[in-house]
Steps between C-alpha positions, in 0.01 A plus 500: 500500500621840387147625469432394863827672629405819316145510640631429864752775459241738368273424795771557737583833348141616519480400868824686576378823329162478677689468827737777436196720393329416831793589711551841337294779670256649261408794731759698675644852557834648567601674827858606565635269227311202654222309316197464725266227401132561506217244571178559326184566695124455394405846424564759227577869476319672212463844337167528315259740318243570783248621233531173286582219732206255565316546834541126559876529479499811730322276764809271499719775637600535867607870476553769233604850456556773234802501271647826347644430157552769231272463214275231647178563691287287737800276607495308824723252663358192679604185686281191433346251750704185544470269197281753324515509107442833333315393177477843335861518406439748215459779740790410729815705404742345752504184721759331714471193728530528875795382701521354846650740761708391785186485719303287257286791370484601136726782375451661152716658230362837376559649153809691634860417544819681617825525329822649643768630260870432541577858390286795422635488144314168467153667463514466127551138538189470726309703246589272203406199700174644618415574144601155375285315763208748485553628852478869605718680735256646747725717687843534678499421872523830677653353812754255368750574236530289185166320567214519236140385534372322177165365402389236251304614203138402511448253360855355503674185391701492813386555868712707750666192644619376171622856391681549828686176442566588125645839585714371783639197313577720198794634696521878482300561817588476871161364616148438366212402712133450450245689716323266742170549689333268738298443815754409773491682836747790588625270791613237253680754290666676781633171635644431162672845467600550862585161616241499776601853632202693626404828310188673393364402164228645272347319205385723220348433170637704198342440162381165619837393634549425876802679633653456850648818645735453799798674635481763213534225248252331259471137434300269279300204621809285478689722739715642222601855519334694213504847332 
């Protein structure tokens, strides 16, 4: 009898833990102190060695472009076709799943993320964390104070989404956000950031990242103001 009760209780515990795990968002990012859940799409963003990646895998890419990274040559970024599987993983230095944007299209996380310090004296904290997680401070933002652009090491144990969350949740920084790119139209982004007010918008691609410029401001594909 005791054995039966123990087994039943154990099964209930396992079911509870599984349900709790399912309810917890596995993919998210932080914006203005709010956790934004992300739903995975059916594509991937990769950075690969263009000289070594197999031609059969290159045929699985929808688009690609050059990546400038100190000390590494022949690098390109690429987005895969829906449900495509890159088999030559040896020559892929970075990969992240796609996520569904507000209009249903796929958006992607690049190898960059942004961190805002609470105070200028916190730069040493940022430098130490970057070293700890094998990230590099690419540069200080020239337009906004206290913002820094970082990039993942290639290859890296963490992607930019994970690192942005780690840096923000560590406590000493005001904000930390991953860099998104994607294929939504400027109209969709403008509606998100201007609440349906009409204004001229331009879509530009910078290092493989789609940027929406409107009203003198820059926004990512989620309609979030960026550096």
